[in-house]
KEVO-112794 format. One record per residue (C-alpha): z, y, x; residue number from 1. Coordinates in pm, whole numbers, plus 32768, in hexadecimal, padded with zeros to 4 digits. Last residue first. Layout:
% residues N
{up->Z north->Y east->X num->NUM}
...
This chain:
% residues 333
{up->0E54 north->DC77 east->CD36 num->333}
{up->0D57 north->DCF8 east->CC3E num->332}
{up->0DE5 north->DD80 east->CAF2 num->331}
{up->0DF5 north->DD0C east->C985 num->330}
{up->0F6A north->DC98 east->C9B9 num->329}
{up->0F69 north->DB44 east->C91B num->328}
{up->0DF7 north->DAE4 east->C95D num->327}
{up->0DDD north->DB97 east->CA9F num->326}
{up->0F1E north->DAE8 east->CB36 num->325}
{up->0E9B north->D9AD east->CACB num->324}
{up->0D40 north->D9E9 east->CB7F num->323}
{up->0DC6 north->DA5E east->CCA3 num->322}
{up->0ED4 north->D93A east->CCD0 num->321}
{up->0DAD north->D83A east->CC81 num->320}
{up->0CD4 north->D8FE east->CDA2 num->319}
{up->0DEC north->D8E9 east->CEA2 num->318}
{up->0E2D north->D785 east->CE7A num->317}
{up->0F3A north->D705 east->CD9D num->316}
{up->1070 north->D636 east->CDBC num->315}
{up->1064 north->D50E east->CCBD num->314}
{up->1095 north->D3F6 east->CDE9 num->313}
{up->1196 north->D499 east->CE85 num->312}
{up->12FA north->D46D east->CDF5 num->311}
{up->12CC north->D31C east->CD45 num->310}
{up->1225 north->D2CA east->CBFA num->309}
{up->1126 north->D3BB east->CB85 num->308}
{up->111F north->D4CD east->CA74 num->307}
{up->1281 north->D56B east->CB0B num->306}
{up->11D5 north->D5F1 east->CC50 num->305}
{up->10CA north->D6B9 east->CB93 num->304}
{up->11E3 north->D771 east->CAD1 num->303}
{up->129B north->D7CE east->CC06 num->302}
{up->116F north->D832 east->CC93 num->301}
{up->1146 north->D945 east->CB6E num->300}
{up->12BA north->D992 east->CB75 num->299}
{up->12B5 north->D9CC east->CCF3 num->298}
{up->1175 north->DAC8 east->CCC8 num->297}
{up->1234 north->DB89 east->CBB1 num->296}
{up->135F north->DBBF east->CC8E num->295}
{up->1280 north->DC28 east->CDA2 num->294}
{up->11F2 north->DD46 east->CCA3 num->293}
{up->134E north->DD9C east->CC5E num->292}
{up->13A1 north->DDC6 east->CDDF num->291}
{up->126C north->DE9B east->CE0E num->290}
{up->113C north->DDD7 east->CEBF num->289}
{up->110F north->DE22 east->D03D num->288}
{up->1044 north->DCCD east->D073 num->287}
{up->115E north->DC31 east->D128 num->286}
{up->1259 north->DC90 east->D012 num->285}
{up->114F north->DBED east->CF19 num->284}
{up->113E north->DABB east->CFC0 num->283}
{up->12AF north->DAA1 east->CFED num->282}
{up->12E8 north->DAB5 east->CE8A num->281}
{up->11CA north->D9AA east->CE3B num->280}
{up->127A north->D8AD east->CF27 num->279}
{up->13DF north->D900 east->CEC3 num->278}
{up->139B north->D8A7 east->CD79 num->277}
{up->12F7 north->D780 east->CDEA num->276}
{up->143B north->D72E east->CEA8 num->275}
{up->1501 north->D765 east->CD65 num->274}
{up->1404 north->D683 east->CC9B num->273}
{up->1434 north->D554 east->CD9A num->272}
{up->1491 north->D456 east->CCA1 num->271}
{up->1461 north->D4D6 east->CB40 num->270}
{up->1389 north->D3A8 east->CAD8 num->269}
{up->1292 north->D393 east->C9B2 num->268}
{up->12D4 north->D4DC east->C8ED num->267}
{up->11EC north->D57C east->C7EB num->266}
{up->123A north->D707 east->C79B num->265}
{up->10F8 north->D79B east->C860 num->264}
{up->113C north->D909 east->C855 num->263}
{up->1066 north->D9C9 east->C752 num->262}
{up->118C north->DA7A east->C6AC num->261}
{up->11E6 north->DADB east->C807 num->260}
{up->1372 north->DA9F east->C869 num->259}
{up->141B north->DBD3 east->C8E6 num->258}
{up->1451 north->DC3C east->CA47 num->257}
{up->155D north->DD28 east->CA85 num->256}
{up->1571 north->DE25 east->CB9B num->255}
{up->16AC north->DEC4 east->CC1D num->254}
{up->169D north->DFF6 east->CD14 num->253}
{up->174A north->E0B5 east->CE34 num->252}
{up->180B north->DFAD east->CEF7 num->251}
{up->173E north->DEC3 east->CE91 num->250}
{up->1722 north->DDC9 east->CD74 num->249}
{up->1618 north->DCC6 east->CCD0 num->248}
{up->1673 north->DC19 east->CBA4 num->247}
{up->15A4 north->DAEB east->CB38 num->246}
{up->1537 north->DA49 east->C9D8 num->245}
{up->15D5 north->DB6A east->C90F num->244}
{up->160D north->DB82 east->C7A6 num->243}
{up->1642 north->DCC2 east->C6F4 num->242}
{up->1754 north->DDA5 east->C67A num->241}
{up->1823 north->DDA1 east->C7A7 num->240}
{up->17E1 north->DC86 east->C86A num->239}
{up->17B6 north->DB2B east->C7AD num->238}
{up->1750 north->DA1C east->C85C num->237}
{up->160A north->D97B east->C89A num->236}
{up->1529 north->D83A east->C8D6 num->235}
{up->15F4 north->D82D east->CA3D num->234}
{up->16B0 north->D957 east->CAA7 num->233}
{up->162B north->D985 east->CC08 num->232}
{up->171F north->DA6D east->CCB8 num->231}
{up->165E north->DB4B east->CDB4 num->230}
{up->175B north->DC18 east->CEB1 num->229}
{up->16A1 north->DD0F east->CF7B num->228}
{up->1759 north->DDC0 east->D0C4 num->227}
{up->1845 north->DCBF east->D0F3 num->226}
{up->196D north->DD4D east->D1C0 num->225}
{up->1AB3 north->DCDD east->D124 num->224}
{up->1AC5 north->DDF4 east->D02E num->223}
{up->1975 north->DD7D east->CFB6 num->222}
{up->1A00 north->DC2B east->CF85 num->221}
{up->1B17 north->DCA5 east->CEA8 num->220}
{up->1A3D north->DD7D east->CE00 num->219}
{up->1980 north->DC46 east->CD92 num->218}
{up->1A96 north->DB97 east->CD48 num->217}
{up->1B19 north->DCAC east->CC53 num->216}
{up->19B0 north->DC82 east->CB91 num->215}
{up->198B north->DB08 east->CBC4 num->214}
{up->1B05 north->DADB east->CB39 num->213}
{up->1C21 north->DA95 east->CC33 num->212}
{up->1CC3 north->D995 east->CCED num->211}
{up->1BCC north->DA09 east->CE1D num->210}
{up->1B2C north->D8E3 east->CE86 num->209}
{up->1B6B north->D805 east->CD5B num->208}
{up->1AEC north->D903 east->CC81 num->207}
{up->19D4 north->D956 east->CD55 num->206}
{up->1968 north->D7E9 east->CD5E num->205}
{up->1998 north->D7E3 east->CBE0 num->204}
{up->188E north->D8F9 east->CBA2 num->203}
{up->1787 north->D8A5 east->CCB3 num->202}
{up->1774 north->D920 east->CE10 num->201}
{up->168A north->D992 east->CED5 num->200}
{up->170F north->DAB3 east->CFE3 num->199}
{up->15FA north->DB93 east->D085 num->198}
{up->164C north->DC65 east->D1B1 num->197}
{up->1771 north->DB96 east->D234 num->196}
{up->182A north->DBF9 east->D382 num->195}
{up->197E north->DC2E east->D2D6 num->194}
{up->194C north->DB03 east->D1EE num->193}
{up->1912 north->DA14 east->D328 num->192}
{up->1A6D north->DAB1 east->D3BF num->191}
{up->1B2D north->DA86 east->D276 num->190}
{up->1AC1 north->D935 east->D229 num->189}
{up->1C1D north->D88E east->D256 num->188}
{up->1CD8 north->D9D1 east->D1BE num->187}
{up->1BE3 north->D9CC east->D098 num->186}
{up->1C1B north->D879 east->D014 num->185}
{up->1BE7 north->D71B east->D0A5 num->184}
{up->1B64 north->D694 east->CF4B num->183}
{up->1A45 north->D77F east->CF40 num->182}
{up->19E0 north->D6C2 east->D082 num->181}
{up->199C north->D57C east->CFD1 num->180}
{up->1934 north->D616 east->CE71 num->179}
{up->1809 north->D6CF east->CF14 num->178}
{up->1830 north->D7B5 east->D059 num->177}
{up->16A4 north->D861 east->D025 num->176}
{up->16BA north->D94D east->D128 num->175}
{up->159C north->DA41 east->D1A3 num->174}
{up->15E3 north->DADF east->D303 num->173}
{up->150B north->DC0D east->D368 num->172}
{up->149D north->DBF7 east->D4F0 num->171}
{up->14A5 north->DD47 east->D5A8 num->170}
{up->1609 north->DD19 east->D600 num->169}
{up->15C6 north->DC02 east->D6E3 num->168}
{up->168C north->DAD4 east->D691 num->167}
{up->17CA north->DA8E east->D781 num->166}
{up->18E2 north->DA9F east->D678 num->165}
{up->1818 north->DA0A east->D567 num->164}
{up->17E1 north->D8E5 east->D64C num->163}
{up->1956 north->D894 east->D6B1 num->162}
{up->197B north->D888 east->D531 num->161}
{up->1863 north->D7AB east->D4CF num->160}
{up->18DF north->D6C0 east->D5E3 num->159}
{up->1A1E north->D6B0 east->D557 num->158}
{up->199A north->D665 east->D406 num->157}
{up->1901 north->D53F east->D4B0 num->156}
{up->1A33 north->D4C5 east->D530 num->155}
{up->1ACA north->D4D7 east->D3D7 num->154}
{up->19F6 north->D3CA east->D358 num->153}
{up->1922 north->D3E0 east->D205 num->152}
{up->183B north->D4E6 east->D262 num->151}
{up->17BD north->D60C east->D19F num->150}
{up->16AE north->D710 east->D195 num->149}
{up->1607 north->D7FD east->D292 num->148}
{up->14CB north->D8E7 east->D29A num->147}
{up->1487 north->D99B east->D39C num->146}
{up->13B0 north->DAD3 east->D379 num->145}
{up->12C7 north->DBA9 east->D449 num->144}
{up->1292 north->DAA0 east->D53F num->143}
{up->1287 north->DAC1 east->D6D3 num->142}
{up->1408 north->DA9D east->D6E3 num->141}
{up->13F0 north->D94B east->D654 num->140}
{up->132B north->D8C6 east->D761 num->139}
{up->1400 north->D96B east->D874 num->138}
{up->151D north->D8CC east->D7DF num->137}
{up->14A7 north->D776 east->D822 num->136}
{up->1588 north->D693 east->D748 num->135}
{up->15C8 north->D539 east->D7C7 num->134}
{up->16F6 north->D596 east->D8B9 num->133}
{up->17A0 north->D619 east->D788 num->132}
{up->17B7 north->D4B7 east->D712 num->131}
{up->1717 north->D3EA east->D5F8 num->130}
{up->17A9 north->D28C east->D5D7 num->129}
{up->1836 north->D2AD east->D47A num->128}
{up->16D8 north->D2E2 east->D422 num->127}
{up->1670 north->D191 east->D47F num->126}
{up->1727 north->D0E3 east->D362 num->125}
{up->17CA north->D1CF east->D284 num->124}
{up->1809 north->D0FC east->D142 num->123}
{up->17E6 north->D1DF east->D01D num->122}
{up->1845 north->D1B7 east->CEBB num->121}
{up->177E north->D281 east->CD9C num->120}
{up->17F0 north->D29A east->CC49 num->119}
{up->16DF north->D32E east->CB4A num->118}
{up->1702 north->D3A4 east->C9E2 num->117}
{up->15A4 north->D3DE east->C948 num->116}
{up->15FB north->D357 east->C805 num->115}
{up->153F north->D214 east->C80E num->114}
{up->15F4 north->D1BE east->C959 num->113}
{up->1600 north->D1F9 east->CAC4 num->112}
{up->1698 north->D140 east->CBE6 num->111}
{up->1625 north->D1A5 east->CD40 num->110}
{up->1672 north->D0D4 east->CE5F num->109}
{up->1631 north->D195 east->CFA5 num->108}
{up->160F north->D0E1 east->D0F2 num->107}
{up->15E0 north->D166 east->D25B num->106}
{up->1523 north->D0B8 east->D358 num->105}
{up->15B9 north->CF88 east->D3EC num->104}
{up->161D north->CFA4 east->D56C num->103}
{up->1596 north->CEAC east->D66A num->102}
{up->1505 north->CFDC east->D734 num->101}
{up->1515 north->D12B east->D6B0 num->100}
{up->13D0 north->D1D6 east->D66F num->99}
{up->1419 north->D360 east->D699 num->98}
{up->1346 north->D459 east->D5DC num->97}
{up->12EC north->D572 east->D6A3 num->96}
{up->1192 north->D52A east->D6C7 num->95}
{up->1168 north->D500 east->D55B num->94}
{up->1085 north->D62D east->D501 num->93}
{up->1064 north->D649 east->D377 num->92}
{up->0EDB north->D620 east->D348 num->91}
{up->0ED0 north->D5A4 east->D1CA num->90}
{up->0E78 north->D422 east->D217 num->89}
{up->0F5E north->D438 east->D358 num->88}
{up->1098 north->D45B east->D286 num->87}
{up->1054 north->D33C east->D1D1 num->86}
{up->0FFC north->D279 east->D315 num->85}
{up->1163 north->D2D1 east->D3C8 num->84}
{up->121C north->D261 east->D273 num->83}
{up->1155 north->D102 east->D269 num->82}
{up->118C north->D0CC east->D3F0 num->81}
{up->12FF north->D0F1 east->D3A7 num->80}
{up->12E1 north->D018 east->D280 num->79}
{up->124B north->CF0E east->D34E num->78}
{up->134B north->CEF5 east->D451 num->77}
{up->13A6 north->CFC5 east->D58F num->76}
{up->1498 north->D0A2 east->D4ED num->75}
{up->1480 north->D1E3 east->D483 num->74}
{up->1503 north->D33B east->D515 num->73}
{up->14CF north->D4BF east->D4D1 num->72}
{up->1425 north->D5F8 east->D513 num->71}
{up->12E5 north->D653 east->D43A num->70}
{up->11C3 north->D72E east->D473 num->69}
{up->110C north->D81E east->D390 num->68}
{up->0FD5 north->D8FA east->D389 num->67}
{up->0FA5 north->D949 east->D211 num->66}
{up->0E81 north->D8C8 east->D15B num->65}
{up->0F24 north->D89B east->D009 num->64}
{up->0F24 north->D71F east->D061 num->63}
{up->0FE4 north->D779 east->D18F num->62}
{up->10E7 north->D841 east->D0BB num->61}
{up->1128 north->D720 east->CFC4 num->60}
{up->115C north->D628 east->D0F8 num->59}
{up->1248 north->D71C east->D19F num->58}
{up->1319 north->D733 east->D048 num->57}
{up->1326 north->D5C4 east->D031 num->56}
{up->1398 north->D59D east->D198 num->55}
{up->149F north->D68A east->D14E num->54}
{up->1532 north->D5AC east->D033 num->53}
{up->14D6 north->D45D east->D0B9 num->52}
{up->13D7 north->D391 east->D01C num->51}
{up->12C2 north->D2A6 east->D05D num->50}
{up->1269 north->D1BB east->CF1B num->49}
{up->12BE north->D074 east->CE90 num->48}
{up->1263 north->D05E east->CD27 num->47}
{up->1305 north->CFDF east->CBB9 num->46}
{up->13DF north->CEC4 east->CC1B num->45}
{up->147E north->CE60 east->CAED num->44}
{up->15EC north->CE03 east->CB14 num->43}
{up->16D9 north->CD34 east->CA44 num->42}
{up->1688 north->CC20 east->CB19 num->41}
{up->16BD north->CCA7 east->CC73 num->40}
{up->1831 north->CCC4 east->CC0E num->39}
{up->18BA north->CE17 east->CBD1 num->38}
{up->19E8 north->CE90 east->CCB5 num->37}
{up->1934 north->CF96 east->CD70 num->36}
{up->1869 north->CE7C east->CE04 num->35}
{up->1933 north->CE53 east->CF55 num->34}
{up->1A86 north->CF06 east->CF21 num->33}
{up->1AB2 north->D035 east->CFFA num->32}
{up->1984 north->D0F1 east->D00B num->31}
{up->19B0 north->D265 east->D02C num->30}
{up->199D north->D314 east->CEC6 num->29}
{up->18B4 north->D3DC east->CE07 num->28}
{up->190B north->D3EB east->CCA1 num->27}
{up->188D north->D456 east->CB52 num->26}
{up->1910 north->D3CA east->C9F1 num->25}
{up->1996 north->D2C2 east->C93F num->24}
{up->1874 north->D1D5 east->C975 num->23}
{up->17B9 north->D119 east->C86F num->22}
{up->16AE north->D00C east->C84B num->21}
{up->165B north->CFD9 east->C9B2 num->20}
{up->1530 north->D037 east->CA81 num->19}
{up->14FA north->CFFD east->CBF5 num->18}
{up->1480 north->D0FC east->CD06 num->17}
{up->149D north->D065 east->CE5F num->16}
{up->1467 north->D1AB east->CF4B num->15}
{up->1416 north->D162 east->D0AC num->14}
{up->1500 north->D272 east->D164 num->13}
{up->14C8 north->D389 east->D285 num->12}
{up->1603 north->D46D east->D290 num->11}
{up->15E9 north->D5EC east->D301 num->10}
{up->154A north->D6D8 east->D3BD num->9}
{up->13F3 north->D781 east->D341 num->8}
{up->130B north->D88B east->D40C num->7}
{up->125A north->D98B east->D36C num->6}
{up->1147 north->DA67 east->D3E5 num->5}
{up->10D9 north->D9C9 east->D519 num->4}
{up->0FD1 north->DA7C east->D5AA num->3}
{up->0F93 north->D9AA east->D6E2 num->2}
{up->0FFE north->D82A east->D706 num->1}
């Protein structure tokens, strides 16, 4: 595929989203106990949706008209076929996704409660079979951006580390570590962070990754080689004398995105909100927007996302994004 703008690399999962009355807090873990400790009789199935962090972002970019491709692995089962078809509906190039014979596609059990806390347990399935031999370096090197996210198993982390060392210098790396990789701390991820142009991370993840608050933690990540650190702050965190929904740090600048008084405030489901934010931010970045404008776009796409169940169903088309941007900020995108 020619003229690739962004290639994604990460886990491909089918999300099974269930509702429970109350969870203690947000979490994402590798699956160890079937059912995550909750009997099926206590859970209300809300929806079954395609997922995977980098995959969600790539889907969102393709829906906005960006030329994208994806590298990953699915099983030769119904879920795998669904994931491939979902990408095809928005024009993602799936030629580099490997179908693993006799393997089951990755599965994420997503629990959410009425207060919008969520807990995700992951069974890696075919994702654990992705090897360095499955990755076409020439395919990636034709893209402007490589967007990567986490895997459950350490073998795939080693694949990412090997890839990073061989990647062409012209390719900018965008990295969403999520909770799974944030838990591995700075030393383990230092090679990836040193090559990262844009780091997408939330407030709790950056504290887990660095052991520091989001301001000091962003500085640590910049010191390791990241060019831009984007910390999402949920509905808002106090920053100096104002509220901030995202904090964007470079070696020379700080930009803070504040909640708009016209923003959508009702929330249906927060699963994939961070991936949606990365979609909007990267879209702005590709279009040459300033970093604060990219933050605005990230916030808008995240707002769309949380209005529907699942990570992808609420993601906007370009016309919807442009209209909402005009309504909020009074100017054309």
